[in-house]
ChimeraX commands (.cxc) that place a marker at each C-alpha (Angstrom):
marker #1 position -24.50,-13.53,31.64 radius 0.5
marker #1 position -24.59,-11.16,28.69 radius 0.5
marker #1 position -21.79,-10.75,26.17 radius 0.5
marker #1 position -21.00,-7.28,27.55 radius 0.5
marker #1 position -20.70,-8.76,31.05 radius 0.5
marker #1 position -18.34,-11.44,29.77 radius 0.5
marker #1 position -16.16,-8.86,28.01 radius 0.5
marker #1 position -15.97,-6.71,31.15 radius 0.5
marker #1 position -15.14,-9.76,33.27 radius 0.5
marker #1 position -12.42,-10.77,30.78 radius 0.5
marker #1 position -10.98,-7.25,30.89 radius 0.5
marker #1 position -10.87,-7.35,34.68 radius 0.5
marker #1 position -9.29,-10.82,34.74 radius 0.5
marker #1 position -6.69,-9.74,32.17 radius 0.5
marker #1 position -5.79,-6.61,34.15 radius 0.5
marker #1 position -5.61,-8.58,37.40 radius 0.5
marker #1 position -3.34,-11.10,35.70 radius 0.5
marker #1 position -1.04,-8.31,34.60 radius 0.5
marker #1 position -1.04,-6.83,38.09 radius 0.5
marker #1 position -0.31,-10.16,39.81 radius 0.5
marker #1 position 2.47,-11.29,37.45 radius 0.5
marker #1 position 5.99,-10.50,38.61 radius 0.5
marker #1 position 7.40,-7.75,36.41 radius 0.5
marker #1 position 10.73,-9.51,35.77 radius 0.5
marker #1 position 8.95,-12.59,34.38 radius 0.5
marker #1 position 6.16,-10.81,32.58 radius 0.5
marker #1 position 7.22,-10.43,28.97 radius 0.5
marker #1 position 3.95,-9.82,27.14 radius 0.5
marker #1 position 2.26,-6.46,26.58 radius 0.5
marker #1 position -0.79,-5.44,28.56 radius 0.5
marker #1 position -3.08,-5.51,25.52 radius 0.5
marker #1 position -2.22,-9.17,24.90 radius 0.5
marker #1 position -2.85,-10.05,28.54 radius 0.5
marker #1 position -6.27,-8.37,28.35 radius 0.5
marker #1 position -7.08,-10.21,25.08 radius 0.5
marker #1 position -6.12,-13.51,26.75 radius 0.5
marker #1 position -8.33,-12.67,29.73 radius 0.5
marker #1 position -11.29,-11.89,27.50 radius 0.5
marker #1 position -10.66,-15.01,25.40 radius 0.5
marker #1 position -10.36,-17.18,28.49 radius 0.5
marker #1 position -13.65,-15.94,29.90 radius 0.5
marker #1 position -15.51,-16.32,26.61 radius 0.5
marker #1 position -14.15,-19.79,25.84 radius 0.5
marker #1 position -14.49,-20.88,29.48 radius 0.5
marker #1 position -18.12,-19.81,29.57 radius 0.5
marker #1 position -18.95,-21.98,26.56 radius 0.5
marker #1 position -16.75,-24.90,27.68 radius 0.5
marker #1 position -18.52,-24.93,31.04 radius 0.5
marker #1 position -21.86,-24.95,29.25 radius 0.5
marker #1 position -20.72,-27.84,27.04 radius 0.5
marker #1 position -19.63,-29.76,30.15 radius 0.5
marker #1 position -23.12,-29.38,31.57 radius 0.5
marker #1 position -22.43,-26.78,34.26 radius 0.5
marker #1 position -25.89,-25.45,35.02 radius 0.5
marker #1 position -26.46,-21.74,35.44 radius 0.5
marker #1 position -27.54,-20.79,38.94 radius 0.5
marker #1 position -29.17,-17.74,40.45 radius 0.5
marker #1 position -25.97,-16.88,42.30 radius 0.5
marker #1 position -22.32,-16.95,41.32 radius 0.5
marker #1 position -21.40,-19.83,39.02 radius 0.5
marker #1 position -18.13,-20.74,40.75 radius 0.5
marker #1 position -17.30,-23.73,38.54 radius 0.5
marker #1 position -17.85,-21.64,35.41 radius 0.5
marker #1 position -15.56,-18.91,36.79 radius 0.5
marker #1 position -12.85,-21.39,37.79 radius 0.5
marker #1 position -12.89,-22.86,34.28 radius 0.5
marker #1 position -12.77,-19.37,32.73 radius 0.5
marker #1 position -9.88,-18.20,34.91 radius 0.5
marker #1 position -7.93,-21.42,34.29 radius 0.5
marker #1 position -8.35,-21.02,30.53 radius 0.5
marker #1 position -7.30,-17.36,30.71 radius 0.5
marker #1 position -4.16,-18.41,32.59 radius 0.5
marker #1 position -3.43,-21.05,29.94 radius 0.5
marker #1 position -3.94,-18.48,27.18 radius 0.5
marker #1 position -1.51,-16.08,28.90 radius 0.5
marker #1 position 1.08,-18.85,29.30 radius 0.5
marker #1 position 0.80,-19.76,25.62 radius 0.5
marker #1 position 1.00,-16.09,24.57 radius 0.5
marker #1 position 4.02,-15.60,26.80 radius 0.5
marker #1 position 5.75,-18.59,25.24 radius 0.5
marker #1 position 4.95,-17.48,21.70 radius 0.5
marker #1 position 6.05,-13.87,22.24 radius 0.5
marker #1 position 9.14,-14.63,24.28 radius 0.5
marker #1 position 11.91,-12.10,23.76 radius 0.5
marker #1 position 14.62,-14.60,24.57 radius 0.5
marker #1 position 16.50,-16.20,21.71 radius 0.5
marker #1 position 15.86,-19.87,21.11 radius 0.5
marker #1 position 18.85,-22.18,21.52 radius 0.5
marker link #1:1,2 radius 0.2
marker link #1:2,3 radius 0.2
marker link #1:3,4 radius 0.2
marker link #1:4,5 radius 0.2
marker link #1:5,6 radius 0.2
marker link #1:6,7 radius 0.2
marker link #1:7,8 radius 0.2
marker link #1:8,9 radius 0.2
marker link #1:9,10 radius 0.2
marker link #1:10,11 radius 0.2
marker link #1:11,12 radius 0.2
marker link #1:12,13 radius 0.2
marker link #1:13,14 radius 0.2
marker link #1:14,15 radius 0.2
marker link #1:15,16 radius 0.2
marker link #1:16,17 radius 0.2
marker link #1:17,18 radius 0.2
marker link #1:18,19 radius 0.2
marker link #1:19,20 radius 0.2
marker link #1:20,21 radius 0.2
marker link #1:21,22 radius 0.2
marker link #1:22,23 radius 0.2
marker link #1:23,24 radius 0.2
marker link #1:24,25 radius 0.2
marker link #1:25,26 radius 0.2
marker link #1:26,27 radius 0.2
marker link #1:27,28 radius 0.2
marker link #1:28,29 radius 0.2
marker link #1:29,30 radius 0.2
marker link #1:30,31 radius 0.2
marker link #1:31,32 radius 0.2
marker link #1:32,33 radius 0.2
marker link #1:33,34 radius 0.2
marker link #1:34,35 radius 0.2
marker link #1:35,36 radius 0.2
marker link #1:36,37 radius 0.2
marker link #1:37,38 radius 0.2
marker link #1:38,39 radius 0.2
marker link #1:39,40 radius 0.2
marker link #1:40,41 radius 0.2
marker link #1:41,42 radius 0.2
marker link #1:42,43 radius 0.2
marker link #1:43,44 radius 0.2
marker link #1:44,45 radius 0.2
marker link #1:45,46 radius 0.2
marker link #1:46,47 radius 0.2
marker link #1:47,48 radius 0.2
marker link #1:48,49 radius 0.2
marker link #1:49,50 radius 0.2
marker link #1:50,51 radius 0.2
marker link #1:51,52 radius 0.2
marker link #1:52,53 radius 0.2
marker link #1:53,54 radius 0.2
marker link #1:54,55 radius 0.2
marker link #1:55,56 radius 0.2
marker link #1:56,57 radius 0.2
marker link #1:57,58 radius 0.2
marker link #1:58,59 radius 0.2
marker link #1:59,60 radius 0.2
marker link #1:60,61 radius 0.2
marker link #1:61,62 radius 0.2
marker link #1:62,63 radius 0.2
marker link #1:63,64 radius 0.2
marker link #1:64,65 radius 0.2
marker link #1:65,66 radius 0.2
marker link #1:66,67 radius 0.2
marker link #1:67,68 radius 0.2
marker link #1:68,69 radius 0.2
marker link #1:69,70 radius 0.2
marker link #1:70,71 radius 0.2
marker link #1:71,72 radius 0.2
marker link #1:72,73 radius 0.2
marker link #1:73,74 radius 0.2
marker link #1:74,75 radius 0.2
marker link #1:75,76 radius 0.2
marker link #1:76,77 radius 0.2
marker link #1:77,78 radius 0.2
marker link #1:78,79 radius 0.2
marker link #1:79,80 radius 0.2
marker link #1:80,81 radius 0.2
marker link #1:81,82 radius 0.2
marker link #1:82,83 radius 0.2
marker link #1:83,84 radius 0.2
marker link #1:84,85 radius 0.2
marker link #1:85,86 radius 0.2
marker link #1:86,87 radius 0.2
marker link #1:87,88 radius 0.2
view
């Protein structure tokens, strides 16, 4: 997949993550969610390659699962770091 394709996929995953998240628990801005989606797809693509996931002619489901999981982890970390609640 080309770099442009990965960026578009990351944008879509970031926007879907923002749409799926409950609004009362979602405390990060949309731009940060999109950045986390793009980062998760880019890093996940290379992690899957490093783990030996072979590219196929069809949809690389394992590569996508890894990318989406990493995007979710990135959003969770960003949410924790940008929390608007005061620390006790």
